[in-house]
C-alpha positions as CSV (number, residue, x, y, z in Angstrom):
1,M,-48.7,44.7,71.2
2,N,-45.3,44.7,69.7
3,E,-43.2,42.3,71.7
4,Q,-40.1,40.6,70.5
5,A,-39.4,37.0,71.7
6,V,-36.3,36.7,73.7
7,N,-34.4,33.5,72.8
8,T,-32.8,32.4,76.1
9,G,-32.6,28.7,75.3
10,V,-29.6,26.8,73.9
11,G,-29.8,25.7,70.3
12,V,-29.5,22.1,69.2
13,V,-26.0,22.6,67.8
14,D,-24.8,24.4,70.9
15,A,-26.3,21.7,73.1
16,L,-24.5,19.1,71.0
17,K,-21.2,21.0,71.4
18,L,-21.8,21.1,75.2
19,V,-22.4,17.4,75.3
20,L,-19.3,16.8,73.2
21,A,-17.3,19.0,75.5
22,A,-18.4,17.1,78.6
23,T,-17.8,13.8,76.8
24,A,-14.2,14.9,76.0
25,L,-13.5,15.8,79.6
26,I,-15.0,12.6,80.9
27,G,-13.2,10.7,78.2
28,G,-9.9,12.0,79.4
29,V,-10.6,10.9,83.0
30,V,-11.8,7.5,81.8
31,V,-8.6,7.0,79.8
32,Y,-6.6,7.9,82.9
33,Y,-8.2,5.1,84.9
34,W,-8.6,2.6,81.9
35,F,-4.9,2.6,81.2
36,G,-3.7,2.3,84.8
37,D,-0.7,0.2,83.7
38,Q,0.7,3.0,81.5
39,P,3.1,5.6,82.8
40,T,1.5,8.3,84.8
41,A,2.8,11.1,82.6
42,L,0.9,9.7,79.6
43,R,-2.3,9.3,81.6
44,V,-2.0,12.9,82.8
45,L,-1.5,14.0,79.2
46,A,-4.7,12.2,78.3
47,V,-6.6,14.1,81.0
48,L,-5.1,17.4,79.8
49,A,-6.0,16.6,76.2
50,G,-9.6,15.8,77.2
51,L,-9.7,19.1,79.2
52,A,-8.3,21.1,76.3
53,A,-10.7,19.5,73.8
54,G,-13.6,20.1,76.1
55,A,-12.5,23.8,76.6
56,V,-12.3,24.3,72.8
57,L,-15.7,22.8,72.2
58,L,-17.2,24.8,75.1
59,Y,-15.7,28.0,73.6
60,W,-17.2,27.3,70.2
61,S,-20.7,27.2,71.7
62,Q,-22.8,30.2,72.4
63,P,-23.0,29.6,76.2
64,G,-19.2,29.1,76.2
65,R,-18.6,32.5,74.5
66,E,-21.0,34.1,77.0
67,L,-19.1,32.5,79.9
68,W,-15.8,33.8,78.5
69,A,-17.3,37.3,78.1
70,Y,-18.5,37.1,81.7
71,V,-15.0,36.1,82.9
72,Q,-13.4,38.9,81.0
73,S,-15.8,41.5,82.3
74,S,-15.3,40.1,85.9
75,R,-11.5,40.6,85.5
76,V,-12.1,44.2,84.4
77,E,-14.4,44.9,87.4
78,L,-11.8,43.3,89.7
79,R,-9.2,45.7,88.5
80,K,-11.5,48.6,89.4
81,M,-11.6,47.4,93.0
82,V,-9.9,49.5,95.7
83,W,-8.1,47.2,98.1
84,P,-7.4,48.2,101.7
85,T,-3.9,49.2,102.8
86,R,-1.8,47.0,105.0
87,Q,-2.5,49.2,108.0
88,E,-6.3,49.1,107.5
89,T,-6.1,45.3,107.2
90,W,-4.2,44.9,110.4
91,R,-6.5,47.3,112.3
92,T,-9.6,45.4,111.0
93,T,-8.1,42.1,111.9
94,L,-7.2,43.3,115.4
95,V,-10.8,44.6,115.9
96,V,-12.2,41.3,114.8
97,F,-9.9,39.3,117.2
98,V,-10.8,41.6,120.1
99,F,-14.5,41.3,119.5
100,V,-14.2,37.5,119.2
101,L,-12.3,37.3,122.4
102,A,-14.8,39.6,124.2
103,L,-17.8,37.6,123.0
104,G,-16.1,34.3,123.8
105,V,-15.6,35.5,127.4
106,F,-19.1,36.9,127.7
107,F,-20.7,33.7,126.5
108,W,-18.5,31.6,128.7
109,L,-19.6,33.6,131.7
110,V,-23.3,33.4,130.7
111,D,-22.9,29.6,130.3
112,M,-21.2,29.3,133.7
113,M,-24.0,31.3,135.4
114,L,-26.7,29.3,133.7
115,A,-25.0,26.0,134.7
116,W,-24.6,27.3,138.3
117,G,-28.3,28.3,138.4
118,A,-29.4,24.9,136.9
119,K,-27.4,23.0,139.5
120,H,-29.0,24.9,142.4
121,V,-32.5,24.7,141.0
122,T,-32.3,20.9,140.4
123,G,-30.4,20.3,143.6
124,Q,-27.5,18.5,142.0
125,G,-25.0,21.2,143.0
126,G,-23.6,19.5,146.1
């Protein structure tokens, strides 16, 4: 048999990059709360810096590049989508509202009839 092994795992270096990316993000949040007496703008900058460092480290890893490729291909597929016109949207919305109203009235009537029947069966209906 001539089978090739498929490497689906994350390498040690990539795992280290992912851990460092998470650490950078968490570090930015920790700095935000640790320096609570500092101006809010500086604390927000620390969070943004941690987020940016984490994003860069994530992109440098193989899973990060695969995630970015997936996002790019999703954007391409989203552009291929055919969106309904305004008139189709309004008609569909109207149909949904009419059916919701009709089913609401139907279930209310069924509930009232079951309550009436239960009152007469149990003798609590006055």
